Every structure is written in structure tokens, then in C-alpha cells.
Wavefront OBJ file of the C-alpha trace (Angstrom):
o trace
v 96.915 76.493 123.842
v 95.073 73.197 124.332
v 97.350 72.042 127.142
v 98.320 75.519 128.340
v 95.432 77.966 127.738
v 96.976 80.771 129.808
v 94.282 83.028 131.259
v 91.694 81.379 129.010
v 90.257 77.871 128.878
v 90.210 75.122 126.287
v 87.409 72.615 125.804
v 86.498 69.978 123.262
v 83.575 68.131 121.736
v 83.561 64.903 119.771
v 81.503 64.069 116.717
v 77.919 65.310 117.157
v 74.841 63.659 115.642
v 73.541 67.077 114.511
v 76.710 67.980 112.652
v 79.681 70.297 112.916
v 77.712 73.386 113.978
v 76.223 71.546 116.964
v 79.673 70.152 117.767
v 81.105 73.685 117.831
v 78.228 74.973 119.977
v 78.834 72.159 122.484
v 82.587 72.835 122.662
v 81.944 76.564 123.226
v 79.297 75.810 125.873
v 81.755 73.582 127.728
v 84.445 76.266 127.537
v 82.023 78.962 128.770
v 81.023 76.793 131.715
v 84.647 76.251 132.711
v 85.507 79.921 132.164
v 82.554 81.102 134.237
v 83.537 78.869 137.169
v 86.642 81.024 137.600
v 84.417 84.017 138.347
v 82.128 82.334 140.844
v 79.270 81.778 138.430
v 77.269 78.722 139.387
v 76.344 76.590 136.394
v 74.116 73.554 136.444
v 74.011 71.449 133.313
v 72.157 68.257 132.504
v 72.483 66.183 129.374
v 70.226 63.290 128.389
v 70.428 60.819 125.539
v 67.674 58.384 124.594
v 68.114 55.569 122.099
v 65.102 53.748 120.672
v 65.323 50.499 118.707
v 62.327 49.325 116.685
v 62.150 47.022 113.698
v 65.917 46.784 113.342
v 66.341 50.571 113.236
v 67.653 52.774 115.983
v 67.352 56.469 116.631
v 69.101 58.589 119.228
v 67.839 61.879 120.612
v 69.870 64.064 122.935
v 69.233 67.283 124.789
v 71.187 69.554 127.083
v 69.953 72.121 129.561
v 72.238 74.661 131.174
v 71.342 77.163 133.899
v 73.669 79.944 135.010
v 73.226 81.825 138.283
v 75.091 85.127 138.207
v 76.054 87.231 141.193
v 76.564 90.705 139.705
v 79.481 89.370 137.693
v 80.020 90.446 134.109
v 81.912 87.654 132.369
v 83.019 88.410 128.829
v 84.899 85.944 126.683
v 85.562 85.249 123.034
v 86.732 82.308 120.981
v 90.381 82.973 120.169
v 91.104 79.783 118.198
v 89.575 76.517 116.992
v 91.306 73.302 115.987
v 89.879 70.041 114.658
v 91.927 66.879 115.264
v 92.103 65.272 111.811
v 92.421 61.754 113.289
v 89.515 61.784 115.759
v 87.399 64.694 114.390
v 87.361 66.184 117.913
v 86.942 69.971 117.852
v 88.901 72.078 120.363
v 88.117 75.718 121.162
v 90.145 78.279 123.099
v 88.094 80.846 125.012
v 89.869 83.950 126.340
v 88.717 87.075 128.223
v 87.445 89.801 125.909
v 87.642 93.538 126.364
v 84.580 95.213 127.937
l 1 2 3 4 5 6 7 8 9 10 11 12 13 14 15 16 17 18 19 20 21 22 23 24 25 26 27 28 29 30 31 32 33 34 35 36 37 38 39 40 41 42 43 44 45 46 47 48 49 50 51 52 53 54 55 56 57 58 59 60 61 62 63 64 65 66 67 68 69 70 71 72 73 74 75 76 77 78 79 80 81 82 83 84 85 86 87 88 89 90 91 92 93 94 95 96 97 98 99 100
């Protein structure tokens, strides 16, 4: 389903500084954005990362903002499957249409 998601979409996220839950949320967000594009939903997303180095220590802070503009479209989807690549720790999700 990663290479051939059928009527759904697949998306991934690499290792996340805030852990596996944040990694899963990012993968699902990416899948939702791709899924919504199919239905004419306009999505604007911006992601920023700032790294600060002081006294030999570094810290990285990231944030993501997503805005969806709907045009009387009801888009329903659900996560059908998840898979974590054991070699790279990349998480893949498969999002498919859900019943109304």
C-alpha cells in the first residue's frame, strides 16, 4: 500500500525530536493534506525550524502551521494501516476514505 495506495494515500515521517507520537501526527497530517487535495481543498502549510548554539550546546525548536480552506466539501478519511521501517525508523501511514 505504500507504493500503490489505491483510492487512499500514503505518507511518511522520519524521526521526530518530540518522539513517536509527534512522528505519527506528522505522518497523518501529511497524508490528510495529500488526501484533501484530491477533493479541491486548499491547504497551506508552513514549517519552521530554529537551531540555537550557545556554550557548546545546541537546541532545536520546530513548529508547523496548517490552514485548510474548505468549499462545502466533507472529506472523511481514516488510518487503515501503519508501518515503521526498522532500518530507518521512518513511519508510513495509509489513509483511506471512511464511511459517512
